[in-house]
C-alpha positions in Angstrom: -22.7 74.9 23.8 -25.6 77.3 24.2 -27.4 77.7 20.9 -27.5 81.4 19.9 -31.0 83.0 19.7 -31.5 86.7 19.8 -34.6 86.4 21.9 -32.9 84.4 24.7 -32.2 85.9 28.1 -28.5 85.6 28.5 -26.5 85.7 31.8 -24.1 88.6 32.2 -20.8 87.0 30.9 -22.7 86.1 27.7 -24.3 89.5 27.3 -21.0 91.3 27.2 -19.7 88.8 24.6 -22.9 89.2 22.5 -22.5 93.0 22.6 -19.0 92.7 21.2 -20.1 90.2 18.6 -22.6 92.8 17.4 -19.6 94.9 16.4 -18.2 92.3 14.0 -19.5 92.7 10.4 -20.2 89.9 8.0 -18.5 90.9 4.8 -21.0 89.0 2.7 -24.2 90.5 4.1 -22.9 93.8 5.5 -24.8 93.2 8.8 -23.4 92.1 12.1 -22.6 88.4 12.4 -25.4 87.8 14.9 -28.1 89.3 12.5 -26.6 87.5 9.5 -26.9 84.1 11.2 -23.2 83.3 11.3 -23.1 82.5 15.0 -24.6 79.1 15.8 -23.7 78.9 19.5 -21.3 80.0 22.2 -20.0 79.1 25.6 -18.4 81.4 28.2 -16.6 79.7 31.0 -14.2 81.7 33.2 -11.2 82.7 31.0 -12.4 80.6 28.0 -14.7 81.6 25.1 -15.9 79.0 22.6 -17.9 80.1 19.5 -19.5 77.9 16.9 -20.0 79.3 13.4 -22.8 78.2 11.1 -20.7 76.6 8.4 -18.8 73.4 7.7 -15.2 73.6 6.8 -13.9 71.6 3.9 -10.5 71.6 2.2 -11.9 72.9 -1.1 -13.1 76.0 0.7 -9.5 77.1 1.0 -9.1 77.5 -2.8 -12.6 78.4 -4.1 -15.4 80.8 -3.4 -16.2 84.0 -1.5 -17.6 82.4 1.7 -14.3 81.0 2.9 -12.6 84.4 2.7 -15.5 85.9 4.6 -15.3 83.3 7.3 -11.6 83.8 7.6 -12.2 87.5 8.1 -14.8 86.8 10.7 -12.6 84.3 12.6 -9.8 86.9 12.6 -12.1 89.6 13.9 -13.3 87.3 16.7 -9.7 86.6 17.7 -8.8 90.3 17.5 -11.7 91.3 19.7 -11.5 88.5 22.3 -8.1 86.7 22.4 -5.9 88.0 25.2 -8.0 91.2 25.4 -10.9 89.5 27.2 -10.2 85.8 27.3 -7.0 83.7 27.8 -8.4 81.0 25.6 -10.6 81.4 22.5 -11.8 78.6 20.3 -13.8 79.0 17.1 -15.5 75.9 15.7 -17.5 75.0 12.6 -20.7 73.0 12.8 -18.8 69.8 12.6 -17.1 70.7 15.9 -13.8 71.2 14.0 -11.5 73.9 15.4 -11.1 76.6 12.8 -9.5 79.2 15.1 -7.6 78.8 18.3 -5.8 81.0 20.8 -4.4 79.6 24.0 -2.5 81.9 26.3 -0.2 79.3 27.7 2.5 81.7 28.8 0.2 84.0 30.8 0.6 87.1 28.8 -1.6 90.1 29.5 -3.0 92.6 27.0 -0.6 95.3 28.4 2.3 93.1 27.4 1.6 93.8 23.8 2.6 97.3 22.8 1.1 99.0 19.8 4.6 100.0 18.8 5.6 96.3 18.4 2.5 95.3 16.5 
C-alpha cells in the first residue's frame, strides 16, 4: 500500500485513479474524499485496484451512527467508478486491513457487456 499524500508525486496509473477519486464526495464533509481525509492509501497493479479507507469497521457500525452510512456510500461510489469500468478487481479495505468492499471479475466481463437498459 502506498500511503496517500496530496503532495506526493504519483506515477501515471495512480494519477488517473486519484483524479477519479477527486470526483467522489464525502457525504459528511461535502468535500471530495481525498480532501476530507477518507483515503488512507492505495495500490494500483495492472487490472487490480486496492484502496484503504481511514476507518475501522465494527459490527455496531451497521446499526448506529451517521459515519457507517457515509462509508457505505463512499464504498459504493468507488465500486461504481472503478469496478469493471477501469479495473477487473477492486478491493476496499478499512485500517484493520479488513475487506469492506470487493469486486472480482472472474468471468471476464467487459463494461460493454452491461447495457444501461438492463441496469
